[in-house]
C-alpha positions in Angstrom: 107.6 131.5 125.2 105.9 131.1 121.8 104.3 134.5 121.7 100.8 134.9 120.2 99.6 131.4 119.4 96.4 132.6 117.7 98.5 134.8 115.5 100.7 131.9 114.5 97.7 129.8 113.8 96.4 132.6 111.6 99.7 132.7 109.7 99.6 128.9 109.2 96.1 129.1 107.8 97.3 132.0 105.5 100.2 129.8 104.4 97.9 126.9 103.6 95.6 129.3 101.6 98.6 130.6 99.6 99.7 127.0 98.8 96.2 126.1 97.6 96.1 129.3 95.4 99.5 128.4 94.0 98.2 124.9 93.2 95.3 126.4 91.2 97.6 128.8 89.4 99.9 125.9 88.5 97.0 124.4 86.5 97.4 127.3 84.1 101.2 127.1 83.7 101.8 125.1 80.5 105.1 123.4 79.7 105.9 122.4 76.1 108.5 119.7 75.5 109.5 118.0 72.2 111.6 115.0 71.3 115.1 115.8 70.1 114.1 115.5 66.5 110.7 117.2 67.0 108.7 114.1 66.1 106.7 114.2 69.4 105.5 117.3 71.1 103.7 117.3 74.5 102.2 120.0 76.7 101.7 119.4 80.4 100.7 121.7 83.3 103.0 122.5 86.2 100.6 120.2 88.2 101.8 117.3 85.9 98.6 116.9 83.9 99.0 116.1 80.2 97.1 118.6 78.0 98.2 117.7 74.5 100.3 115.3 72.5 101.3 115.8 68.9 102.8 112.9 66.9 104.5 113.1 63.5 102.8 110.7 61.1 106.1 109.0 60.3 106.0 107.4 63.8 102.6 105.8 63.4 103.9 102.9 61.4 106.2 101.7 64.2 104.4 101.3 67.5 107.6 100.5 69.5 109.4 103.6 68.3 106.3 105.7 69.0 106.1 104.3 72.5 109.8 105.0 73.2 109.5 108.6 71.9 106.4 109.1 74.1 108.0 107.8 77.2 111.1 109.9 76.8 109.3 113.1 75.9 106.6 112.8 78.6 109.2 112.0 81.2 111.2 115.2 80.3 108.1 117.3 80.4 106.9 115.8 83.7 110.3 116.3 85.3 110.3 120.0 84.3 106.7 120.3 85.6 107.7 118.7 88.9 110.6 121.1 89.4 108.4 124.2 88.7 105.7 122.8 91.0 108.1 122.2 93.9 109.7 125.6 93.6 106.4 127.5 93.5 104.8 125.6 96.4 108.0 126.1 98.5 107.8 129.8 97.8 104.1 130.0 98.7 104.6 128.0 101.9 107.6 130.0 103.0 105.8 133.3 102.4 103.0 132.4 104.8 104.9 130.7 107.6 105.0 132.4 111.0 108.4 133.2 112.4 108.9 130.5 115.0 112.3 130.4 116.6 114.2 127.3 115.6 111.8 126.4 112.8 113.8 127.9 109.9 113.3 124.9 107.7 112.8 126.8 104.4 116.2 128.6 104.2 
């Protein structure tokens, strides 16, 4: 009914390995984001790790404004990182999945 179970298990292990390789690769994918006026610049990985933050000196005098800029810019960068992360992991998982009838969840 399900064909070669050991073959399917091998495919699942292969899929898991591809997902892990993709996660490691996403550590090297850098996403740069800036506030609308360029006063804050951030760099994050596709695995949502902050790598760099650059702040215009004009913002250092007003902590509240600086915090607002940081929150907005970091959220934009992390959103983009999350989208890339999800797309890449879905592709990796789909590529390694065995063809099981009725289990076409990645279409």
